PATI-185867 format. One record per residue (C-alpha): z, x, y; residue in one letter. Coordinates in pm, whole numbers, padded with zeros to 5 digits, always signed. Layout:
BEGIN
ZXYA/...
***
This chain:
BEGIN
-04949+04273-10678M/-05006+04330-11054P/-05318+04168-11189V/-05422+04144-11549L/-05795+04147-11620R/-05966+04070-11947N/-06182+04356-12064L/-06398+04358-12375V/-06365+04649-12615C/-06710+04773-12723P/-06592+04846-13077G/-06429+04524-13179C/-06569+04287-12923C/-06221+04155-12873R/-06071+04114-12537P/-05811+04367-12450Q/-05537+04303-12210S/-05518+04563-11947R/-05265+04566-11677L/-05407+04668-11347I/-05178+04720-11055I/-05345+04663-10721R/-05190+04659-10385R/-05288+04345-10212A/-05452+04402-09881S/-05297+04206-09601P/-05647+04140-09461F/-05803+03998-09776V/-05726+03658-09913R/-05825+03534-10257P/-06133+03318-10219G/-06349+03116-10449P/-06553+03422-10544F/-06252+03640-10633I/-06132+03521-10974H/-05772+03626-11037L/-05583+03523-11347R/-05226+03549-11453S/-05106+03747-11755L/-05247+03616-12087Q/-05148+03761-12426T/-05308+03507-12671Q/-05569+03630-12917R/-05917+03484-12911F/-05983+03201-13151Q/-06305+03013-13205S/-06314+02642-13116F/-06231+02409-13404V/-06293+02031-13362P/-05980+01818-13405P/-05959+01600-13713P/-06074+01239-13658P/-05741+01092-13759D/-05572+01281-13479S/-05792+01121-13208L/-05689+00798-13025P/-05868+00473-13096R/-06203+00450-12917P/-06196+00249-12592A/-06451-00033-12550P/-06739+00048-12317P/-06687-00054-11951R/-06901-00358-11874T/-06783-00413-11511Y/-06747-00788-11576A/-06574-00864-11247R/-06832-00673-11045T/-07117-00840-11227R/-06952-01181-11186R/-06907-01141-10808W/-07255-00995-10776T/-07399-01304-10944R/-07191-01528-10718R/-07311-01342-10413L/-07673-01374-10525L/-07627-01744-10597Y/-07468-01789-10255L/-07749-01606-10076V/-08012-01796-10275A/-07834-02126-10205G/-07804-02058-09833I/-08163-01939-09814G/-08293-02235-10011G/-08078-02475-09810G/-08202-02325-09486Y/-08566-02354-09593L/-08510-02710-09716F/-08339-02801-09388D/-08598-02623-09176R/-08913-02767-09330F/-08800-03098-09482L/-08518-03208-09250L/-08641-03055-08922A/-08325-02837-08897S/-08099-03143-08891S/-07817-02977-09086I/-07823-02663-08869V/-07815-02883-08557R/-07517-03077-08691S/-07329-02759-08783L/-07402-02622-08437R/-07261-02942-08289T/-06944-02937-08499F/-06873-02570-08431S/-06914-02615-08056L/-06706-02932-08067G/-06420-02741-08229I/-06447-02460-07974I/-06447-02698-07676V/-06163-02909-07814A/-05953-02600-07883A/-06030-02461-07537D/-05909-02777-07365Y/-05606-02816-07590K/-05495-02462-07512I/-05596-02431-07148N/-05582-02778-06995F/-05254-02731-06816R/-05131-02630-06474E/-05143-02261-06569Q/-05418-02208-06830P/-05334-01944-07090L/-05687-01807-07139L/-05857-01888-06808A/-05809-01828-06439D/-05804-02198-06351S/-05893-02545-06476I/-06230-02539-06292P/-06311-02220-06484A/-06238-02406-06810V/-06466-02689-06699H/-06742-02449-06597A/-06764-02260-06925R/-06746-02576-07136N/-07009-02749-06923A/-07238-02453-06983E/-07164-02460-07356R/-07238-02831-07382L/-07554-02804-07171F/-07686-02519-07387D/-07615-02720-07702L/-07800-03027-07576L/-08102-02828-07460R/-08112-02619-07780T/-08087-02915-08017N/-08328-03129-07812G/-08443-03470-07937G/-08175-03737-07917L/-07933-03478-07783Y/-08141-03468-07464L/-08126-03846-07447K/-07746-03833-07483I/-07731-03561-07218G/-07934-03773-06977Q/-07700-04067-07038A/-07406-03840-06954I/-07590-03712-06647A/-07638-04067-06519M/-07260-04110-06519Q/-07178-03750-06433S/-07044-03850-06091A/-06714-03937-06260I/-06703-03600-06438L/-06561-03277-06292P/-06788-03106-06035P/-06868-02826-06279E/-07025-03078-06519F/-07208-03250-06233Q/-07383-02930-06127K/-07483-02838-06480M/-07602-03182-06595F/-07822-03233-06288A/-08074-03020-06482K/-08095-03266-06773M/-08391-03452-06620F/-08631-03160-06646D/-08935-03228-06866D/-08872-03160-07233A/-09107-02919-07415P/-09402-03095-07578Q/-09504-03063-07942N/-09820-02894-08061D/-10134-03100-08105W/-10122-03056-08483K/-09785-03238-08490D/-09934-03523-08284V/-10223-03548-08529Q/-09990-03561-08828R/-09781-03845-08681V/-10093-04054-08611I/-10239-03981-08954E/-09911-04064-09132E/-09871-04397-08948D/-10233-04519-08960F/-10368-04336-09264G/-10667-04224-09059K/-10754-03938-08827S/-10711-03953-08450V/-11087-03982-08404E/-11105-04283-08639E/-10800-04464-08497V/-10897-04441-08128F/-11271-04394-08156G/-11269-04068-07963V/-11455-03743-08002S/-11346-03389-07927F/-11692-03230-07960D/-11876-03404-07677G/-12021-03712-07850D/-12108-03933-07549S/-12112-04251-07762S/-11739-04224-07823K/-11428-04206-07614G/-11230-03899-07509V/-10865-03797-07536M/-10654-03519-07388E/-10480-03293-07637R/-10228-03179-07376T/-09960-03438-07298A/-09940-03579-06946R/-09564-03624-06981A/-09306-03513-07236S/-08961-03664-07281A/-08680-03619-07529S/-08821-03853-07795V/-09195-03880-07729A/-09487-03750-07525Q/-09775-03936-07358V/-10147-03853-07388H/-10429-03998-07179W/-10740-04136-07348A/-11049-04337-07261R/-11148-04557-07552L/-11501-04626-07668Q/-11507-04959-07480D/-11405-04791-07153G/-11036-04888-07148R/-10805-04610-07028E/-10481-04600-07224V/-10154-04414-07244A/-10083-04313-07603I/-09712-04257-07655K/-09654-04049-07968V/-09308-03989-08107Q/-09225-03627-08176K/-09258-03571-08547R/-08909-03428-08603E/-08730-03726-08445I/-08762-03953-08750A/-08595-03685-08965L/-08327-03596-08712Q/-08215-03932-08578V/-07983-04021-08867G/-07813-03682-08870W/-07785-03670-08490D/-07622-04012-08462L/-07385-03927-08748W/-07281-03606-08573A/-07238-03801-08248F/-07007-04049-08421K/-06799-03779-08589V/-06750-03577-08271V/-06667-03892-08070S/-06409-03998-08328Y/-06243-03654-08330I/-06230-03634-07951Y/-06095-03987-07921S/-05818-03895-08163Y/-05734-03554-08019I/-05735-03656-07652F/-05605-04011-07706D/-05897-04184-07532L/-06024-04530-07639P/-06389-04426-07660L/-06483-04443-08025Y/-06509-04823-08034T/-06805-04797-07795L/-06991-04545-08010V/-07145-04782-08272P/-07304-04996-08000F/-07436-04692-07814V/-07570-04543-08138S/-07752-04865-08221E/-07922-04866-07878R/-08025-04502-07918L/-08165-04566-08265F/-08372-04860-08140L/-08527-04633-07878E/-08705-04453-08162T/-08870-04777-08281D/-09187-04828-08075F/-09249-05172-08225E/-08916-05278-08073Y/-09029-05130-07741E/-09357-05320-07759A/-09164-05644-07823D/-08950-05579-07515N/-09255-05507-07299A/-09437-05824-07405E/-09124-06036-07364R/-09062-05899-07015M/-09426-05955-06917A/-09390-06320-07019G/-09064-06365-06827L/-09210-06210-06512V/-09521-06428-06538A/-09303-06740-06563S/-09098-06656-06252E/-09286-06744-05934S/-09062-06522-05720R/-09168-06214-05919L/-09516-06297-06047N/-09764-06096-05845G/-09497-05855-05725R/-09402-05700-06062V/-09640-05578-06331Y/-09571-05487-06694I/-09845-05280-06864P/-10031-05441-07154K/-09958-05315-07504V/-10245-05283-07753Y/-10087-05381-08084R/-10389-05288-08294E/-10342-04927-08181L/-09963-04919-08213S/-09710-04854-08490S/-09344-04761-08527K/-09406-04412-08390R/-09717-04467-08178V/-09751-04711-07889M/-10073-04758-07694T/-10058-04931-07355A/-10286-04953-07055E/-10293-04648-06830W/-10119-04693-06495I/-10231-04520-06176E/-09955-04532-05917G/-09700-04343-05713V/-09361-04260-05862R/-09061-04398-05681L/-08931-04050-05601W/-09244-03966-05395D/-09111-04126-05078K/-09355-03941-04853E/-09663-04075-05035T/-09518-04427-05045L/-09487-04443-04669T/-09788-04233-04555A/-10073-04432-04387P/-10325-04605-04612W/-10673-04447-04605R/-10841-04650-04878G/-11018-04909-04665G/-10933-05260-04550R/-10852-05532-04801R/-10851-05283-05085Q/-10571-05199-05319G/-10479-04885-05507S/-10649-04817-05843P/-10568-05076-06110G/-10355-05314-05901C/-10356-05672-06035R/-10600-05579-06308G/-10857-05432-06068A/-11081-05153-06203P/-10935-04807-06183L/-11250-04669-06019D/-11370-04860-05708P/-11728-04973-05675V/-11911-04714-05467T/-12125-04839-05177T/-12369-04643-04959P/-12114-04644-04677S/-11838-04522-04904M/-11915-04198-05081K/-11692-04054-05352P/-11452-03797-05216T/-11436-03456-05376V/-11134-03242-05317S/-11167-02869-05390P/-10814-02867-05529S/-10883-03133-05791L/-11046-03076-06128D/-11239-03287-06223P/-11355-03453-05899P/-11266-03814-05823T/-11476-04105-05950N/-11629-03888-06221Q/-11823-04104-06475P/-11701-04103-06834S/-12041-03990-06956S/-11996-03644-06804I/-11627-03592-06888L/-11588-03264-07073D/-11365-03323-07381P/-11316-02950-07430T/-11109-02915-07112K/-10732-02928-07120E/-10713-03213-06866K/-11012-03444-06834I/-10871-03759-06672K/-11037-03833-06337P/-10807-03780-06040E/-10831-04093-05824R/-10720-04006-05474T/-10985-04177-05261F/-10710-04382-05096W/-10556-04064-04954K/-10859-04003-04733G/-11077-03694-04695P/-10784-03472-04598N/-10563-03596-04883G/-10274-03677-04647R/-10281-04052-04682G/-10048-04270-04887G/-09983-04627-04991L/-09849-04728-04652G/-09596-04974-04800V/-09254-05078-04674S/-08957-04922-04853L/-08760-05236-04776Q/-09011-05449-04966E/-09015-05200-05254V/-08637-05212-05294M/-08626-05589-05251T/-08866-05630-05543I/-08662-05388-05752M/-08326-05557-05689V/-08484-05900-05743D/-08630-05790-06077L/-08316-05639-06224F/-08095-05920-06090S/-08322-06175-06260A/-08298-05975-06582Q/-07920-05963-06557M/-07831-06318-06449F/-08129-06539-06529L/-08295-06405-06844W/-08029-06195-07016G/-08275-05917-07111W/-08190-05601-06916I/-08397-05282-06885H/-08126-05014-06893C/-08327-04710-06787D/-08479-04794-06444P/-08474-04438-06308H/-08751-04335-06062P/-08965-04183-06338G/-09004-04525-06504N/-09116-04707-06188I/-09464-04688-06034F/-09561-04841-05700I/-09914-04964-05628R/-10062-05121-05316R/-10207-05472-05333L/-10515-05566-05125P/-10278-05759-04897S/-10092-05437-04816G/-09782-05547-05007K/-09629-05324-05278P/-09653-05395-05649E/-09383-05256-05879L/-09488-05142-06227V/-09208-05104-06483L/-09268-04883-06788I/-09065-04743-07082D/-08908-05054-07235H/-08724-04882-07520G/-08366-04925-07394L/-08276-05293-07355Y/-07967-05502-07410I/-07944-05877-07454H/-07672-06090-07294L/-07570-06408-07470E/-07573-06716-07242P/-07193-06752-07234A/-07136-06392-07133F/-07429-06401-06888R/-07280-06703-06706H/-06940-06536-06706Q/-07081-06218-06557Y/-07268-06416-06288A/-06940-06592-06201L/-06768-06252-06191F/-07013-06130-05925W/-06986-06451-05726K/-06606-06429-05734S/-06624-06069-05616L/-06817-06159-05304L/-06611-06469-05220T/-06276-06297-05293F/-06190-06561-05553D/-05925-06336-05701N/-05782-06599-05935T/-06114-06649-06114T/-06183-06278-06096L/-05858-06186-06271K/-05913-06447-06542E/-06257-06311-06624I/-06159-05944-06614V/-05845-05995-06821R/-06048-06181-07083S/-06257-05863-07111W/-05946-05655-07183G/-05948-05472-06847V/-05601-05391-06714N/-05683-05297-06355N/-05896-05550-06168V/-05945-05337-05855D/-06082-05034-06037I/-06327-05241-06240F/-06442-05447-05942A/-06497-05133-05734S/-06702-04979-06015A/-06920-05292-06033A/-06976-05319-05658L/-07003-04943-05599M/-06769-04997-05304R/-06389-05032-05260P/-06242-05366-05362Y/-05881-05484-05347S/-05765-05810-05498S/-05434-05781-05306R/-05584-05723-04965G/-05626-05398-04780K/-05287-05417-04608D/-05082-05495-04918H/-04839-05204-04967P/-04903-05190-05342D/-05281-05197-05312S/-05460-04884-05418L/-05692-04937-05122F/-05421-05013-04872S/-05487-04864-04531T/-05115-04795-04501R/-05118-04612-04830H/-05404-04392-04720H/-05264-04338-04375S/-04935-04224-04527R/-05120-03994-04761S/-05336-03857-04481T/-05038-03811-04251T/-04844-03634-04521S/-05136-03403-04589N/-05179-03331-04220N/-04809-03254-04181N/-04822-03019-04474N/-05127-02847-04331N/-04966-02814-03991N/-04643-02680-04135E/-04795-02431-04371E/-05127-02366-04191N/-05259-02173-04488R/-05500-02230-04777P/-05368-02339-05113L/-05258-02065-05346T/-05419-02019-05684K/-05119-02179-05855Q/-05123-02478-05618E/-05495-02529-05673Q/-05447-02528-06050S/-05163-02777-06022Q/-05372-03004-05800R/-05670-02995-06040H/-05444-03076-06332Y/-05289-03375-06154E/-05632-03511-06057L/-05760-03484-06414Q/-05454-03666-06543Q/-05519-03946-06291K/-05879-03974-06411M/-05763-04003-06769R/-05521-04282-06676S/-05792-04462-06475A/-06022-04459-06777L/-05754-04622-06988R/-05703-04884-06718E/-06072-04974-06718I/-06115-04986-07095L/-05779-05150-07157G/-05801-05349-07479D/-06108-05195-07639D/-06129-05478-07893K/-06199-05731-07615K/-06412-05505-07397W/-06776-05628-07393P/-06997-05342-07505R/-07282-05468-07286E/-07085-05372-06974L/-07150-05007-07052L/-07527-05047-07007F/-07497-05304-06728I/-07300-05045-06533G/-07571-04789-06605R/-07838-05024-06469N/-07637-05102-06154L/-07565-04735-06089R/-07933-04637-06120I/-08050-04921-05894V/-07783-04824-05641Q/-07903-04463-05661G/-08264-04575-05603N/-08161-04770-05293N/-07958-04479-05162Q/-08241-04234-05228F/-08483-04446-05021L/-08239-04465-04731G/-08057-04792-04815S/-08335-05019-04678P/-08187-05339-04830V/-07850-05508-04869N/-07834-05461-05244R/-07499-05635-05289I/-07612-05949-05106K/-07937-05979-05304I/-07754-05926-05634T/-07490-06183-05538G/-07751-06444-05444I/-07923-06406-05781W/-07585-06437-05957A/-07505-06761-05774S/-07860-06892-05813R/-07851-06829-06189A/-07554-07066-06219L/-07778-07337-06074V/-08111-07259-06242E/-08014-07136-06588S/-08170-07358-06856P/-07861-07313-07071D/-07643-07523-06833L/-07612-07900-06828S/-07733-08105-06529Y/-07378-08182-06419S/-07292-07811-06417Q/-07608-07732-06220K/-07533-07997-05957I/-07174-07875-05916A/-07290-07515-05888N/-07558-07610-05632L/-07298-07712-05376G/-07102-07395-05437R/-07425-07193-05402H/-07495-07332-05053L/-07141-07244-04943I/-07182-06902-05100F/-07498-06832-04898R/-07305-06903-04579A/-07023-06672-04685V/-07267-06387-04748L/-07358-06386-04379F/-07071-06139-04324S/-07236-05884-04552T/-07550-05907-04338D/-07348-05821-04031V/-07209-05509-04201V/-07554-05415-04328F/-07726-05438-03989W/-07446-05250-03816V/-07491-04959-04058T/-07871-04981-04020R/-07836-04959-03642L/-07610-04655-03673R/-07859-04502-03916Q/-08152-04555-03674W/-07948-04399-03392L/-07862-04098-03607G/-07490-04184-03604R/-07447-04217-03979G/-07609-04290-04313G/-07721-04614-04472G/-07499-04884-04619M/-07503-04722-04965E/-07402-04387-04810D/-07115-04546-04620E/-06984-04723-04931M/-07014-04410-05143E/-06821-04206-04884M/-06540-04461-04897Q/-06544-04456-05274L/-06530-04077-05284R/-06206-04060-05091G/-06043-04344-05283I/-06160-04220-05622A/-06031-03870-05559K/-05700-03981-05409E/-05608-04248-05663N/-05802-04174-05980F/-05874-03801-05973G/-06250-03862-05980V/-06465-03641-05757E/-06788-03824-05668L/-06967-03519-05535N/-07333-03613-05561H/-07583-03892-05588G/-07706-04009-05923V/-08045-03838-05889F/-07943-03523-05705E/-08117-03223-05862G/
***
């Protein structure tokens, strides 16, 4: 192809156009290093700048205003988030982050149930799968947030028997010990409340000064709100120092606000009458963080027990030392005893010597007086050894409290040697007196809050601790609730319906069964419309058997999903039946039910040694005779009814001893087990509630 190249003439230094004809090679392509130009015939001219008037108007310099504006906004946002996070972390104990975490999870769970709670879930294999993943989400949230969230989780766990099985399995872990705070946080709480150091407040020394007391830096127990440290004061008293976790005071307001918001949203979305209960529950939870309120409850209960001859000497409430207590610190006497859940130690033979009680019973000294014939026992597995004098306690050790196990004998296999029947009788007597006679109810009587000691007579002594969660029943409601229990056991259905309807409850049978923890029918078992009708259940059982015989195959995945959905819908309807008119519903019933359920669980755990329903009913009837709030004419009228009532209760004794005989022969469980088995079938069949475990299982 023809190519024109520019050549420079040596004479004139002007470019000459020269036409060069070159045959293009088919194997060579023009590349970046082969510069080929087209024909150019213009003469060379030097560059002349254009005149200024021919140029366009100068453009303003580019300032990138939008970029700079958004960059500033981004920096402000980052600085704001960072500053807010630091403010929340160090001044609010991460309260805002915890609330945001709660709201975000609440939205996720609500959306999950709204989308997938149907016979054929859109984004899950089945309804149990939906329950399982949301139970895990909620459990992780409660454990991560800690504090009052753990307390709320434990309250849910106490009633988890009415929740789906997936929630029951997950929430059984809520009773594990909470992590304890560092010692520096404990010191700061004590210094902030008393204005003095720990050493000055309690008269203790951490450097081995034998003239002062000693205190353990490591907590002996840690719960959701507080942790307990052992100390021996300068005067020799051994005390339990309950110190609130420092972050609780900052978090409690935010946590309760988040709880109210989430409860309101869920009540609205799922159309459940729950939000009206939330203010009362929140108030109780808030009072649990006030240790002065707890001290008031403990002293009041100690006075009530001392004034009741049927409980004085059988029940003990630890002394509170007010001079060493504040709103966030409570100091009470140290209790040596056996927890209620240690059934083996409760019943093992006593090895502590005749006419001697366990350490501290009835105000006895914690360390027994050593005689020549009774040498202190030293167990190689215990550190420090038993009966160790305070003068040689090493304050530098992590745990310095003497381990007092002389009553277990040299081999350490002994126990209190007390009767479980007597233990449970004392417990039911105590909480029945609280409920029907005094109107001050301890609402957290789980096994961790009950110690058992042995008296010199060989009888058990029950020690009740942790008095933070109480409710008070006004006299009118207390008498009404006592009459409700009496009507339950005498099948006075007319009175029963009047009382329950005045509380806004629509279904008498469901509510009565929940109170008794056993099936109850106001229409009689054989009434065709009764939920507990034997004919109803026989028809249902026959129908199920026929279906099983005809099909003789397991349920398909679709049938299982449909069945789960129907059961959950029944449970939702049953809840509405119980709550009914939420404006009339007494809020105290929520915590009374909690108390009854825990006491029932304690009795069941120990093998149902007592007729709990009979004892509770007797106290209810007796309260209508002995209550100081009633007139003499009312007391006299109720006395006659009480004597008749005692005769009627003979039938419950027959049922109790029949179940005890079957239990001894290995033919069945105790009375509580039998009643719970009946309730399981009825609850699942009629209300969609699967009662799959005991209250303290796990």
